[in-house]
A tleap script that builds the chain and sets N, CA, C and O, in Angstrom:
source leaprc.protein.ff14SB
mol = sequence {
  NMET ARG GLU LYS ALA PHE GLU LEU THR GLU
  PHE GLU LYS LYS VAL TYR ALA ALA VAL ARG
  GLN ILE PRO TRP GLY GLU VAL ARG THR TYR
  GLY TRP VAL ALA ARG LYS ILE GLY ARG PRO
  LYS ALA CYS ARG ALA VAL GLY ASN ALA LEU
  ASN LYS ASN PRO PHE ALA PRO LYS VAL PRO
  CYS HIE ARG VAL VAL ALA ALA GLY GLY LEU
  GLY GLY PHE ALA GLY GLY LEU ALA ALA LYS
  LYS ARG LEU LEU ARG ALA GLU GLY TYR LYS
  CCYS
}
set mol.1.N position { -27.417 19.033 102.883 }
set mol.1.CA position { -27.474 20.478 102.798 }
set mol.1.C position { -28.702 20.887 101.992 }
set mol.1.O position { -28.936 20.350 100.910 }
set mol.2.N position { -29.477 21.818 102.501 }
set mol.2.CA position { -30.677 22.280 101.808 }
set mol.2.C position { -30.332 23.406 100.858 }
set mol.2.O position { -29.497 24.260 101.156 }
set mol.3.N position { -30.996 23.394 99.699 }
set mol.3.CA position { -30.815 24.490 98.752 }
set mol.3.C position { -31.549 25.713 99.258 }
set mol.3.O position { -32.607 25.613 99.880 }
set mol.4.N position { -30.975 26.859 98.983 }
set mol.4.CA position { -31.617 28.106 99.363 }
set mol.4.C position { -32.865 28.290 98.499 }
set mol.4.O position { -32.812 28.139 97.278 }
set mol.5.N position { -33.949 28.607 99.121 }
set mol.5.CA position { -35.197 28.852 98.383 }
set mol.5.C position { -35.150 30.257 97.804 }
set mol.5.O position { -34.813 31.215 98.499 }
set mol.6.N position { -35.484 30.370 96.548 }
set mol.6.CA position { -35.497 31.665 95.884 }
set mol.6.C position { -36.927 32.160 95.801 }
set mol.6.O position { -37.813 31.465 95.303 }
set mol.7.N position { -37.137 33.353 96.288 }
set mol.7.CA position { -38.446 33.968 96.175 }
set mol.7.C position { -38.429 34.863 94.951 }
set mol.7.O position { -37.800 35.922 94.949 }
set mol.8.N position { -39.119 34.433 93.922 }
set mol.8.CA position { -39.150 35.174 92.673 }
set mol.8.C position { -40.465 35.919 92.535 }
set mol.8.O position { -41.513 35.455 92.983 }
set mol.9.N position { -40.390 37.077 91.909 }
set mol.9.CA position { -41.612 37.791 91.580 }
set mol.9.C position { -42.215 37.137 90.337 }
set mol.9.O position { -41.541 36.381 89.637 }
set mol.10.N position { -43.462 37.427 90.075 }
set mol.10.CA position { -44.092 36.917 88.851 }
set mol.10.C position { -43.348 37.449 87.623 }
set mol.10.O position { -43.181 36.736 86.634 }
set mol.11.N position { -42.909 38.694 87.694 }
set mol.11.CA position { -42.152 39.294 86.594 }
set mol.11.C position { -40.873 38.491 86.338 }
set mol.11.O position { -40.585 38.141 85.194 }
set mol.12.N position { -40.107 38.198 87.390 }
set mol.12.CA position { -38.865 37.431 87.232 }
set mol.12.C position { -39.145 36.046 86.664 }
set mol.12.O position { -38.403 35.574 85.803 }
set mol.13.N position { -40.191 35.394 87.126 }
set mol.13.CA position { -40.539 34.070 86.590 }
set mol.13.C position { -40.791 34.141 85.094 }
set mol.13.O position { -40.348 33.271 84.344 }
set mol.14.N position { -41.499 35.171 84.658 }
set mol.14.CA position { -41.784 35.327 83.226 }
set mol.14.C position { -40.512 35.605 82.447 }
set mol.14.O position { -40.316 35.056 81.362 }
set mol.15.N position { -39.640 36.454 82.991 }
set mol.15.CA position { -38.375 36.769 82.320 }
set mol.15.C position { -37.546 35.503 82.157 }
set mol.15.O position { -37.059 35.222 81.062 }
set mol.16.N position { -37.379 34.742 83.224 }
set mol.16.CA position { -36.549 33.535 83.163 }
set mol.16.C position { -37.140 32.491 82.217 }
set mol.16.O position { -36.401 31.792 81.523 }
set mol.17.N position { -38.452 32.385 82.189 }
set mol.17.CA position { -39.095 31.439 81.266 }
set mol.17.C position { -38.856 31.850 79.823 }
set mol.17.O position { -38.601 30.996 78.974 }
set mol.18.N position { -38.934 33.138 79.530 }
set mol.18.CA position { -38.698 33.620 78.163 }
set mol.18.C position { -37.247 33.396 77.753 }
set mol.18.O position { -36.978 32.976 76.627 }
set mol.19.N position { -36.324 33.669 78.646 }
set mol.19.CA position { -34.897 33.531 78.332 }
set mol.19.C position { -34.535 32.071 78.095 }
set mol.19.O position { -33.656 31.778 77.285 }
set mol.20.N position { -35.194 31.159 78.783 }
set mol.20.CA position { -34.921 29.729 78.564 }
set mol.20.C position { -35.295 29.289 77.152 }
set mol.20.O position { -34.844 28.238 76.698 }
set mol.21.N position { -36.107 30.071 76.455 }
set mol.21.CA position { -36.524 29.730 75.096 }
set mol.21.C position { -35.510 30.156 74.031 }
set mol.21.O position { -35.653 29.794 72.863 }
set mol.22.N position { -34.498 30.915 74.423 }
set mol.22.CA position { -33.504 31.372 73.450 }
set mol.22.C position { -32.609 30.182 73.088 }
set mol.22.O position { -31.967 29.599 73.962 }
set mol.23.N position { -32.567 29.824 71.807 }
set mol.23.CA position { -31.763 28.661 71.404 }
set mol.23.C position { -30.262 28.858 71.622 }
set mol.23.O position { -29.749 29.976 71.602 }
set mol.24.N position { -29.592 27.751 71.826 }
set mol.24.CA position { -28.143 27.725 71.974 }
set mol.24.C position { -27.513 28.402 70.761 }
set mol.24.O position { -27.915 28.134 69.629 }
set mol.25.N position { -26.536 29.272 70.980 }
set mol.25.CA position { -25.818 29.926 69.892 }
set mol.25.C position { -26.524 31.141 69.317 }
set mol.25.O position { -26.034 31.741 68.361 }
set mol.26.N position { -27.664 31.515 69.880 }
set mol.26.CA position { -28.404 32.681 69.405 }
set mol.26.C position { -28.555 33.683 70.537 }
set mol.26.O position { -28.425 33.339 71.712 }
set mol.27.N position { -28.827 34.914 70.172 }
set mol.27.CA position { -29.080 35.949 71.170 }
set mol.27.C position { -30.405 36.633 70.879 }
set mol.27.O position { -30.920 36.574 69.762 }
set mol.28.N position { -30.947 37.282 71.901 }
set mol.28.CA position { -32.133 38.108 71.791 }
set mol.28.C position { -31.868 39.374 72.605 }
set mol.28.O position { -30.998 39.388 73.476 }
set mol.29.N position { -32.612 40.423 72.319 }
set mol.29.CA position { -32.413 41.672 73.047 }
set mol.29.C position { -33.269 41.728 74.308 }
set mol.29.O position { -34.208 40.952 74.483 }
set mol.30.N position { -32.917 42.664 75.175 }
set mol.30.CA position { -33.729 42.912 76.366 }
set mol.30.C position { -35.138 43.298 75.931 }
set mol.30.O position { -36.118 42.923 76.575 }
set mol.31.N position { -35.235 44.045 74.841 }
set mol.31.CA position { -36.541 44.428 74.302 }
set mol.31.C position { -37.346 43.231 73.847 }
set mol.31.O position { -38.560 43.192 74.050 }
set mol.32.N position { -36.699 42.257 73.239 }
set mol.32.CA position { -37.385 41.030 72.807 }
set mol.32.C position { -37.990 40.335 74.020 }
set mol.32.O position { -39.146 39.915 73.997 }
set mol.33.N position { -37.189 40.219 75.085 }
set mol.33.CA position { -37.686 39.554 76.297 }
set mol.33.C position { -38.871 40.334 76.856 }
set mol.33.O position { -39.888 39.748 77.226 }
set mol.34.N position { -38.736 41.660 76.917 }
set mol.34.CA position { -39.818 42.492 77.450 }
set mol.34.C position { -41.103 42.311 76.635 }
set mol.34.O position { -42.187 42.182 77.204 }
set mol.35.N position { -40.980 42.302 75.322 }
set mol.35.CA position { -42.166 42.097 74.475 }
set mol.35.C position { -42.726 40.690 74.654 }
set mol.35.O position { -43.942 40.507 74.694 }
set mol.36.N position { -41.862 39.716 74.760 }
set mol.36.CA position { -42.271 38.316 74.902 }
set mol.36.C position { -43.127 38.103 76.153 }
set mol.36.O position { -44.040 37.278 76.153 }
set mol.37.N position { -42.830 38.844 77.207 }
set mol.37.CA position { -43.585 38.677 78.453 }
set mol.37.C position { -44.736 39.681 78.559 }
set mol.37.O position { -45.398 39.761 79.594 }
set mol.38.N position { -44.971 40.437 77.499 }
set mol.38.CA position { -46.091 41.357 77.484 }
set mol.38.C position { -45.854 42.683 78.180 }
set mol.38.O position { -46.803 43.384 78.531 }
set mol.39.N position { -44.584 43.033 78.381 }
set mol.39.CA position { -44.226 44.291 79.033 }
set mol.39.C position { -43.216 45.038 78.165 }
set mol.39.O position { -42.060 45.179 78.563 }
set mol.40.N position { -43.626 45.524 76.982 }
set mol.40.CA position { -42.699 46.063 75.991 }
set mol.40.C position { -41.833 47.231 76.450 }
set mol.40.O position { -40.802 47.497 75.832 }
set mol.41.N position { -42.209 47.921 77.490 }
set mol.41.CA position { -41.408 49.057 77.967 }
set mol.41.C position { -40.519 48.695 79.152 }
set mol.41.O position { -39.899 49.574 79.751 }
set mol.42.N position { -40.452 47.433 79.490 }
set mol.42.CA position { -39.737 46.995 80.696 }
set mol.42.C position { -38.338 46.463 80.418 }
set mol.42.O position { -37.863 45.572 81.121 }
set mol.43.N position { -37.676 47.001 79.400 }
set mol.43.CA position { -36.336 46.498 79.040 }
set mol.43.C position { -35.358 46.586 80.205 }
set mol.43.O position { -34.621 45.639 80.477 }
set mol.44.N position { -35.354 47.715 80.884 }
set mol.44.CA position { -34.431 47.906 82.003 }
set mol.44.C position { -34.758 46.952 83.148 }
set mol.44.O position { -33.852 46.422 83.792 }
set mol.45.N position { -36.025 46.734 83.402 }
set mol.45.CA position { -36.439 45.796 84.453 }
set mol.45.C position { -36.024 44.372 84.099 }
set mol.45.O position { -35.664 43.590 84.978 }
set mol.46.N position { -36.075 44.039 82.811 }
set mol.46.CA position { -35.599 42.722 82.360 }
set mol.46.C position { -34.120 42.580 82.699 }
set mol.46.O position { -33.696 41.556 83.234 }
set mol.47.N position { -33.338 43.608 82.385 }
set mol.47.CA position { -31.906 43.586 82.708 }
set mol.47.C position { -31.660 43.418 84.199 }
set mol.47.O position { -30.774 42.665 84.603 }
set mol.48.N position { -32.439 44.113 85.016 }
set mol.48.CA position { -32.287 43.990 86.470 }
set mol.48.C position { -32.619 42.579 86.942 }
set mol.48.O position { -31.937 42.037 87.812 }
set mol.49.N position { -33.659 41.988 86.374 }
set mol.49.CA position { -34.023 40.614 86.747 }
set mol.49.C position { -32.911 39.642 86.350 }
set mol.49.O position { -32.572 38.734 87.108 }
set mol.50.N position { -32.352 39.838 85.166 }
set mol.50.CA position { -31.295 38.934 84.707 }
set mol.50.C position { -30.010 39.116 85.506 }
set mol.50.O position { -29.235 38.172 85.661 }
set mol.51.N position { -29.784 40.310 86.006 }
set mol.51.CA position { -28.602 40.559 86.827 }
set mol.51.C position { -28.637 39.734 88.111 }
set mol.51.O position { -27.590 39.436 88.687 }
set mol.52.N position { -29.836 39.364 88.559 }
set mol.52.CA position { -30.006 38.566 89.781 }
set mol.52.C position { -30.239 37.084 89.483 }
set mol.52.O position { -30.548 36.324 90.401 }
set mol.53.N position { -30.102 36.661 88.252 }
set mol.53.CA position { -30.424 35.305 87.822 }
set mol.53.C position { -29.732 34.242 88.690 }
set mol.53.O position { -28.516 34.072 88.600 }
set mol.54.N position { -30.489 33.535 89.520 }
set mol.54.CA position { -29.887 32.499 90.359 }
set mol.54.C position { -29.824 31.132 89.664 }
set mol.54.O position { -29.365 30.157 90.259 }
set mol.55.N position { -30.278 31.060 88.426 }
set mol.55.CA position { -30.399 29.771 87.744 }
set mol.55.C position { -29.457 29.586 86.555 }
set mol.55.O position { -29.640 28.660 85.766 }
set mol.56.N position { -28.463 30.443 86.418 }
set mol.56.CA position { -27.513 30.286 85.319 }
set mol.56.C position { -26.746 28.987 85.523 }
set mol.56.O position { -26.421 28.666 86.666 }
set mol.57.N position { -26.449 28.244 84.509 }
set mol.57.CA position { -26.689 28.490 83.092 }
set mol.57.C position { -28.019 27.942 82.576 }
set mol.57.O position { -28.308 28.044 81.384 }
set mol.58.N position { -28.828 27.366 83.459 }
set mol.58.CA position { -30.115 26.834 83.007 }
set mol.58.C position { -30.983 27.941 82.411 }
set mol.58.O position { -31.716 27.715 81.448 }
set mol.59.N position { -30.894 29.123 82.983 }
set mol.59.CA position { -31.499 30.324 82.401 }
set mol.59.C position { -30.327 31.101 81.813 }
set mol.59.O position { -29.621 31.799 82.541 }
set mol.60.N position { -30.115 30.988 80.502 }
set mol.60.CA position { -28.902 31.510 79.858 }
set mol.60.C position { -28.938 33.022 79.627 }
set mol.60.O position { -29.098 33.482 78.497 }
set mol.61.N position { -28.786 33.786 80.706 }
set mol.61.CA position { -28.893 35.241 80.611 }
set mol.61.C position { -27.797 35.843 79.730 }
set mol.61.O position { -27.946 36.970 79.258 }
set mol.62.N position { -26.705 35.119 79.498 }
set mol.62.CA position { -25.657 35.641 78.623 }
set mol.62.C position { -26.146 35.777 77.180 }
set mol.62.O position { -25.513 36.467 76.381 }
set mol.63.N position { -27.251 35.136 76.839 }
set mol.63.CA position { -27.797 35.218 75.485 }
set mol.63.C position { -28.678 36.447 75.265 }
set mol.63.O position { -29.222 36.631 74.177 }
set mol.64.N position { -28.819 37.273 76.273 }
set mol.64.CA position { -29.613 38.495 76.149 }
set mol.64.C position { -28.657 39.665 76.017 }
set mol.64.O position { -27.782 39.868 76.858 }
set mol.65.N position { -28.835 40.436 74.943 }
set mol.65.CA position { -27.940 41.546 74.631 }
set mol.65.C position { -28.725 42.846 74.481 }
set mol.65.O position { -29.947 42.839 74.327 }
set mol.66.N position { -28.010 43.938 74.528 }
set mol.66.CA position { -28.618 45.247 74.304 }
set mol.66.C position { -28.855 45.430 72.809 }
set mol.66.O position { -28.202 44.784 71.989 }
set mol.67.N position { -29.775 46.298 72.461 }
set mol.67.CA position { -30.086 46.547 71.050 }
set mol.67.C position { -28.875 47.079 70.297 }
set mol.67.O position { -28.728 46.820 69.102 }
set mol.68.N position { -28.012 47.815 70.976 }
set mol.68.CA position { -26.860 48.405 70.312 }
set mol.68.C position { -25.539 47.725 70.594 }
set mol.68.O position { -24.490 48.283 70.273 }
set mol.69.N position { -25.551 46.553 71.177 }
set mol.69.CA position { -24.299 45.862 71.510 }
set mol.69.C position { -24.554 44.760 72.509 }
set mol.69.O position { -25.678 44.280 72.652 }
set mol.70.N position { -23.499 44.363 73.201 }
set mol.70.CA position { -23.619 43.233 74.116 }
set mol.70.C position { -24.353 43.558 75.409 }
set mol.70.O position { -24.968 42.671 76.001 }
set mol.71.N position { -24.305 44.792 75.856 }
set mol.71.CA position { -24.944 45.128 77.120 }
set mol.71.C position { -24.098 44.671 78.286 }
set mol.71.O position { -22.891 44.478 78.136 }
set mol.72.N position { -24.700 44.497 79.432 }
set mol.72.CA position { -23.967 44.116 80.627 }
set mol.72.C position { -24.081 42.641 80.943 }
set mol.72.O position { -24.758 41.881 80.251 }
set mol.73.N position { -23.397 42.260 82.008 }
set mol.73.CA position { -23.418 40.869 82.457 }
set mol.73.C position { -22.875 40.845 83.876 }
set mol.73.O position { -21.822 41.421 84.149 }
set mol.74.N position { -23.579 40.189 84.773 }
set mol.74.CA position { -23.174 40.157 86.180 }
set mol.74.C position { -21.768 39.575 86.344 }
set mol.74.O position { -21.030 39.985 87.239 }
set mol.75.N position { -21.401 38.635 85.495 }
set mol.75.CA position { -20.084 38.010 85.573 }
set mol.75.C position { -18.999 38.770 84.831 }
set mol.75.O position { -17.856 38.318 84.773 }
set mol.76.N position { -19.342 39.911 84.267 }
set mol.76.CA position { -18.380 40.707 83.508 }
set mol.76.C position { -18.527 40.473 82.016 }
set mol.76.O position { -18.905 39.387 81.577 }
set mol.77.N position { -18.226 41.501 81.248 }
set mol.77.CA position { -18.387 41.435 79.797 }
set mol.77.C position { -17.477 40.388 79.150 }
set mol.77.O position { -17.870 39.739 78.180 }
set mol.78.N position { -16.276 40.223 79.676 }
set mol.78.CA position { -15.364 39.212 79.125 }
set mol.78.C position { -15.964 37.812 79.260 }
set mol.78.O position { -15.850 36.994 78.347 }
set mol.79.N position { -16.597 37.540 80.389 }
set mol.79.CA position { -17.232 36.227 80.596 }
set mol.79.C position { -18.401 36.044 79.644 }
set mol.79.O position { -18.599 34.953 79.110 }
set mol.80.N position { -19.184 37.105 79.424 }
set mol.80.CA position { -20.311 37.024 78.502 }
set mol.80.C position { -19.815 36.692 77.093 }
set mol.80.O position { -20.374 35.826 76.419 }
set mol.81.N position { -18.771 37.382 76.659 }
set mol.81.CA position { -18.193 37.117 75.333 }
set mol.81.C position { -17.687 35.683 75.245 }
set mol.81.O position { -17.901 35.009 74.237 }
set mol.82.N position { -17.024 35.219 76.284 }
set mol.82.CA position { -16.474 33.856 76.292 }
set mol.82.C position { -17.600 32.821 76.179 }
set mol.82.O position { -17.479 31.853 75.428 }
set mol.83.N position { -18.685 33.023 76.915 }
set mol.83.CA position { -19.812 32.090 76.850 }
set mol.83.C position { -20.463 32.100 75.466 }
set mol.83.O position { -20.782 31.043 74.923 }
set mol.84.N position { -20.657 33.280 74.902 }
set mol.84.CA position { -21.274 33.381 73.575 }
set mol.84.C position { -20.382 32.756 72.510 }
set mol.84.O position { -20.866 32.038 71.635 }
set mol.85.N position { -19.099 33.023 72.581 }
set mol.85.CA position { -18.163 32.439 71.600 }
set mol.85.C position { -18.138 30.914 71.697 }
set mol.85.O position { -18.032 30.226 70.682 }
set mol.86.N position { -18.235 30.391 72.911 }
set mol.86.CA position { -18.253 28.930 73.111 }
set mol.86.C position { -19.469 28.311 72.440 }
set mol.86.O position { -19.451 27.134 72.081 }
set mol.87.N position { -20.536 29.106 72.268 }
set mol.87.CA position { -21.744 28.620 71.585 }
set mol.87.C position { -21.707 28.924 70.087 }
set mol.87.O position { -22.666 28.642 69.369 }
set mol.88.N position { -20.602 29.497 69.620 }
set mol.88.CA position { -20.471 29.764 68.187 }
set mol.88.C position { -20.968 31.121 67.752 }
set mol.88.O position { -20.997 31.410 66.556 }
set mol.89.N position { -21.364 31.971 68.705 }
set mol.89.CA position { -21.847 33.312 68.358 }
set mol.89.C position { -20.650 34.231 68.195 }
set mol.89.O position { -19.763 34.254 69.049 }
set mol.90.N position { -20.618 34.982 67.119 }
set mol.90.CA position { -19.505 35.885 66.852 }
set mol.90.C position { -19.757 37.237 67.493 }
set mol.90.O position { -20.703 37.942 67.140 }
set mol.91.N position { -18.900 37.587 68.439 }
set mol.91.CA position { -19.023 38.892 69.086 }
set mol.91.C position { -17.646 39.527 69.243 }
set mol.91.O position { -17.533 40.634 69.768 }
savepdb mol mol.pdb
quit
């Protein structure tokens, strides 16, 4: 069986590369990711890219949170909390 080829934009590639740098048990904000890739005003676009993340858990999008709280998660907020707690993060 062949794996489905993912066509990623350059923006998505940068987002996923930045998110892979977030250490286990830690979180970063959408703003942090946006600044890390040189697009400081692209917080919402970062969230949209992570919502389509085809590489979880290798690209740990659950470690990206909103500045004022946990933010969203394609798998649901309960799943995001469960994944973060499993890594020792208190939420």
